[in-house]
C-alpha positions in Angstrom: 0.0 0.1 0.0 1.6 3.2 -1.0 -0.6 5.5 1.3 -2.1 7.9 -1.5 -5.2 9.5 -0.5 -8.0 8.9 -3.2 -9.5 12.0 -4.9 -12.5 13.4 -3.1 -14.5 14.2 -6.2 -14.5 11.8 -9.2 -11.5 10.7 -11.1 -8.3 12.6 -12.2 -9.7 13.4 -15.5 -12.7 15.2 -14.1 -10.5 17.1 -11.7 -8.2 18.3 -14.5 -11.3 19.5 -16.3 -12.5 21.5 -13.4 -9.1 23.2 -13.0 -8.8 24.1 -16.6 -12.3 25.6 -16.6 -11.5 27.5 -13.5 -8.3 28.7 -15.0 -10.0 30.0 -18.2 -12.7 31.6 -16.2 -9.9 33.4 -14.2 -8.4 34.7 -17.3 -11.5 36.1 -18.5 -12.2 37.8 -15.2 -8.8 39.5 -15.4 -9.5 40.5 -19.0 -12.2 42.8 -17.8 -9.9 44.9 -15.8 -6.7 45.4 -18.0 -3.5 46.5 -16.0 -2.9 50.1 -17.1 0.8 49.5 -16.6 1.0 46.2 -18.7 2.5 47.4 -22.0 1.5 44.1 -23.8 -2.2 43.6 -22.8 -4.9 45.5 -24.8 -8.3 45.9 -23.4 -10.4 43.8 -25.4 -13.4 46.3 -25.5 -12.9 49.9 -25.9 -15.7 51.9 -24.0 -17.0 54.8 -26.0 -15.6 58.1 -24.9 -17.9 61.0 -23.8 -18.3 63.8 -26.3 -16.0 66.0 -24.1 -13.3 63.3 -24.2 -13.6 63.0 -27.8 -13.4 66.9 -28.3 -10.2 67.0 -26.0 -8.6 64.1 -27.8 -8.7 61.9 -24.5 -10.1 58.8 -25.9 -7.8 55.7 -26.0 -9.6 53.5 -28.3 -8.4 49.7 -28.7 -4.7 50.8 -28.7 -2.5 49.0 -26.1 0.3 51.2 -24.5 2.9 49.3 -26.5 0.9 50.4 -29.7 0.8 53.8 -28.6 4.5 53.7 -28.1 4.9 52.5 -31.5 2.8 55.2 -33.0 4.5 57.9 -31.0 7.9 56.8 -32.6 6.5 56.9 -36.0 5.0 60.3 -35.4 1.5 59.0 -35.7 -1.0 61.2 -33.8 -4.4 60.9 -32.4 -6.1 62.3 -35.6 -5.0 62.1 -39.3 -5.9 65.5 -40.4 -5.2 69.0 -38.6 -8.6 70.3 -39.4 -8.3 73.4 -37.0 -5.1 74.5 -38.3 -6.7 74.5 -41.9 -9.7 76.6 -40.7 -7.5 79.0 -38.8 -5.0 79.4 -41.8 -8.1 80.1 -44.1 -9.6 82.6 -41.8 -6.1 84.4 -41.5 -5.9 84.5 -45.2 -9.3 85.8 -45.6 -8.6 88.4 -42.9 -5.4 89.5 -44.6 -7.3 90.1 -47.7 -9.6 92.4 -45.7 -6.7 94.4 -44.4 -5.4 95.0 -47.9 -8.8 96.0 -49.2 -9.1 98.5 -46.1 -5.8 99.9 -46.8 -6.5 100.3 -50.5 -9.8 102.1 -49.7 -8.0 104.5 -47.4 -4.8 105.1 -49.3 -5.4 104.0 -52.9 -3.1 100.9 -52.6 -3.1 97.8 -50.6 0.3 98.2 -49.3 1.4 101.3 -47.4 4.6 103.2 -48.5 3.7 106.6 -47.1 3.9 108.0 -44.7 6.1 105.2 -43.6 7.1 102.2 -45.4 5.8 99.0 -44.1 8.7 96.8 -44.6 6.4 93.5 -44.0 4.7 94.7 -47.3 1.2 95.3 -45.8 -1.2 98.0 -44.4 -0.3 101.1 -42.6 -0.3 101.1 -38.8 -3.4 103.1 -38.6 -5.2 100.6 -40.7 -4.1 97.7 -38.5 -5.4 99.5 -35.5 -8.7 100.1 -37.3 -9.3 96.5 -38.0 -8.4 95.3 -34.5 -4.8 95.3 -33.6 -3.6 95.2 -30.0 -3.4 99.0 -29.1 -3.7 100.0 -25.5 -5.2 103.4 -26.2 -8.3 101.7 -27.7 -8.5 99.2 -24.8 -8.2 101.5 -21.5 -7.8 105.0 -20.5 -4.1 105.6 -20.2 -2.3 107.4 -17.5 -2.5 111.2 -18.4 1.2 111.7 -18.0 1.6 109.6 -21.2 -0.1 112.2 -23.2 -2.4 109.8 -25.1 -6.1 110.1 -24.8 -9.0 109.2 -26.8 -9.0 112.7 -28.2 -5.3 112.8 -29.0 -4.9 113.4 -32.7 -2.8 111.3 -35.2 -2.8 110.8 -38.9 -6.0 109.4 -40.5 -6.2 106.2 -42.3 -6.0 108.1 -45.7 -2.9 110.2 -44.6 0.2 109.9 -46.6 1.9 113.0 -45.6 4.8 113.3 -42.9 3.9 115.2 -41.0 0.4 114.3 -41.2 -2.0 116.6 -43.0 -5.2 114.6 -42.5 -5.8 114.5 -38.9 -8.2 112.2 -36.8 -8.7 111.3 -33.1 -7.5 108.1 -31.7 -11.0 107.3 -30.9 -11.9 107.6 -34.7 -8.8 105.3 -35.5 -9.9 102.7 -33.1 -13.3 102.3 -34.9 -15.8 99.7 -34.0 -18.3 102.3 -33.1 -16.0 104.5 -31.0 -16.4 104.7 -27.1 -19.7 106.6 -27.0 -18.4 109.2 -24.4 -17.1 106.5 -22.2 -13.7 105.3 -21.4 -12.0 102.9 -24.0 -12.7 99.3 -23.4 -12.1 97.3 -26.5 -11.0 94.3 -24.6 -11.4 92.2 -27.6 -8.1 93.3 -28.9 -6.5 90.6 -26.7 -8.0 88.2 -29.3 -8.4 89.8 -32.6 -4.6 90.3 -33.3 -4.0 86.6 -33.5 -5.9 86.7 -36.9 -4.3 89.9 -38.3 -0.9 90.1 -39.9 1.3 93.1 -40.7 2.2 92.2 -44.2 2.8 89.4 -46.9 6.3 88.6 -45.3 4.5 88.2 -41.8 1.8 86.1 -42.9 3.9 83.9 -45.2 6.3 83.1 -42.4 3.6 82.6 -39.8 1.5 80.3 -41.9 4.5 78.1 -43.0 5.2 77.5 -39.3 1.6 76.9 -38.6 0.9 74.5 -41.3 4.0 72.4 -40.3 4.7 72.7 -36.4 1.2 73.6 -35.3 -0.4 71.1 -37.6 1.7 68.1 -36.3 0.9 69.4 -32.8 -2.9 69.2 -33.5 -2.6 65.7 -35.0 -0.9 64.5 -31.6 -3.2 66.5 -29.3 -6.6 66.4 -31.0 -8.4 69.4 -32.0 -10.0 69.9 -28.6 -6.9 70.3 -26.7 -5.0 72.1 -29.4 -7.9 74.8 -29.7 -7.6 75.5 -26.0 -3.7 75.6 -25.8 -3.4 77.6 -29.2 -5.8 80.5 -28.0 -4.6 80.5 -24.4 -1.0 81.0 -25.7 -2.1 83.6 -28.4 -4.2 85.6 -25.8 -1.8 85.6 -23.0 1.0 86.7 -25.4 -1.2 89.8 -26.2 -1.9 90.3 -22.4 1.8 90.3 -21.7 2.6 92.7 -24.6 -0.3 94.9 -23.5 1.4 95.3 -20.0 5.0 95.9 -20.8 5.3 96.9 -24.6 5.3 100.5 -25.7 1.7 101.6 -25.5 1.7 103.5 -28.8 2.9 100.6 -31.0 0.1 98.3 -32.4 0.8 94.6 -32.6 -0.8 92.0 -34.7 0.1 88.4 -35.5 -0.4 84.7 -34.7 3.1 84.3 -33.5 2.3 84.0 -29.9 -0.2 81.2 -30.5 2.4 79.5 -32.9 5.1 79.8 -30.2 2.7 77.9 -27.9 2.5 75.1 -30.2 6.4 75.1 -30.1 6.2 75.0 -26.3 4.1 71.9 -26.7 6.8 70.1 -28.4 9.0 70.6 -25.4 6.2 69.1 -23.1 6.3 66.2 -25.6 10.0 65.9 -25.4 10.3 65.7 -21.7 7.4 63.7 -21.3 8.4 61.0 -23.7 12.3 61.4 -23.3 13.1 57.7 -23.9 10.9 57.4 -26.8 12.4 60.2 -29.1 15.6 59.4 -31.3 18.5 61.0 -29.9 16.7 63.2 -27.3 19.8 65.2 -26.3 20.6 66.2 -29.8 16.9 67.2 -30.3 17.0 69.1 -27.2 19.9 71.1 -28.4 18.4 71.9 -31.8 15.1 73.0 -30.2 17.0 75.3 -27.8 18.8 76.9 -30.7 15.6 77.3 -32.4 14.0 78.9 -29.4 17.0 81.3 -29.1 16.8 82.4 -32.5 13.0 83.0 -32.3 13.4 85.2 -29.3 16.4 87.1 -30.9 14.0 87.8 -34.0 11.7 89.3 -31.5 14.2 92.2 -31.0 13.8 93.3 -34.8 12.0 96.7 -34.7 8.3 96.3 -34.7 8.3 92.6 -34.0 6.6 91.9 -30.7 8.8 89.5 -28.6 6.2 89.7 -25.8 3.7 87.7 -27.8 6.4 85.0 -28.4 7.6 84.8 -24.9 4.0 85.0 -23.4 2.7 82.3 -25.9 5.6 79.9 -25.1 5.3 80.2 -21.4 1.4 79.8 -21.2 1.5 76.9 -23.6 4.0 75.0 -21.3 1.3 75.0 -18.4 -1.7 74.5 -20.7 0.0 72.0 -22.9 1.0 69.8 -19.9 -2.6 69.7 -19.0 -4.0 68.7 -22.4 -1.1 66.8 -24.0 -1.8 63.0 -24.4 1.1 61.4 -22.3 2.0 57.8 -22.4 2.8 56.5 -18.8 4.2 53.1 -18.6 4.9 53.1 -14.8 3.0 54.3 -11.8 5.6 56.8 -11.0 5.6 58.5 -14.2 1.7 58.6 -14.2 1.9 60.2 -10.8 4.4 62.6 -11.9 2.4 63.7 -14.8 -0.8 64.0 -12.7 0.9 66.1 -10.3 2.3 68.6 -13.1 -1.1 68.8 -14.5 -2.8 69.6 -11.1 0.0 72.3 -10.5 -0.4 73.7 -14.1 -3.9 74.6 -13.8 -3.6 77.1 -11.0 -0.5 78.6 -12.4 -2.0 79.3 -15.7 -5.1 80.9 -14.3 -3.0 83.0 -11.9 -0.8 84.2 -14.6 -3.9 85.4 -16.7 -5.6 87.1 -13.5 -2.6 88.8 -12.4 -1.6 90.3 -15.7 -5.1 91.2 -16.8 -5.5 93.1 -13.4 -2.1 94.7 -13.8 -3.0 95.9 -17.3 -6.1 97.9 -16.2 -3.9 99.7 -13.3 -2.8 103.3 -14.1 0.8 102.2 -14.6 1.5 98.5 -15.7 5.0 99.2 -16.2 5.5 99.7 -12.3 5.1 96.0 -11.7 8.1 95.3 -13.8 10.4 98.0 -14.8 12.9 96.2 -16.8 10.4 94.0 -18.7 10.3 96.3 -21.6 13.7 95.2 -22.5 12.5 91.6 -23.3 11.2 93.0 -26.5 13.5 95.9 -27.1 17.1 96.6 -27.3 17.8 100.1 -26.1 19.3 102.5 -28.8 19.1 106.2 -29.2 16.7 105.7 -32.2 14.1 104.0 -30.0 14.7 106.6 -27.1 16.4 103.7 -25.2 13.0 101.7 -25.0 11.1 104.6 -23.3 8.3 106.7 -24.1 5.1 105.5 -25.9 6.3 105.1 -29.4 3.5 107.0 -30.8 3.8 110.4 -32.3 0.7 112.6 -31.8 0.0 115.9 -33.5 -2.2 118.9 -33.3 -4.7 120.3 -36.1 -3.5 123.4 -37.9 
């Protein structure tokens, strides 16, 4: 007698069958809750994302983490076509045509050469103000010490003489129905400059960047997250410029928003460092490109505040909305923490600078900030003054 205990339930074959069935049932149960950190297991059924998740590009579909990593390495985004970039580009092109028509109506030619040559090959500064450029005298009542008020006089839209012979008030130049006897309050000029451009050179360069860099960012983010990031960057760039740029210099362009999409590529690089090919070299080239972009902002009549403001804001907003692949719990916690912190920082930056703009002297908050967009020389009065020449009627 060997002392083996006989099976309690049937023979060995039936016991093996029960174990096999139990194992299958266990696997099926596990499949219902896939491990989010398992790079090889894909969820068998993808829940349909909510409309908001679809808009923000947050739906994951049936792709496993490994598949998403492979797509990232191949440069495949969440959507095939950058629809929003195409719509924005078409809108900006149409708006630029409107600018040229407005200048042609005022001066008899679409491109302004008198009284000052527009080296960007576009409308006069007064035309740009009239169609919606960022211009603080149209947005609030300035400190009286600056000598600029709604009744201050400058050359009209149709003026081609220097000094001006056709004189209009700033209220007339601001347009949009004027101020109706109240203080200037055209707050929408934080937004409208995004769609305006100073000339052919300006719009061609911006649209090339938008149709390449910005388009790829939209493919990767999804149109919803891209929309929020793009406009947050563009608007904040104008808010920063309205605070610290010379109050008499109009500003237009989508550069702040486009710089914002460049900032998103930095978020992507640091969030997916090990998935990028030769990331150190890529970081060096991106840093060089950023330095060149900032240096270009020191060219006269180019608004570096829009560039810097758009870039900084998009670092935070891009962190919130950019789809990040987390293959470890530590990485996921780190990204979640970064997103939670980015939300109040972005809101605080907006609130603080908008409130500061509507004070009597925004410059007082940062006396040296004007030099972020202006290299002091005798020709620009060492970055002081208003940048606007007013006149008096004869």
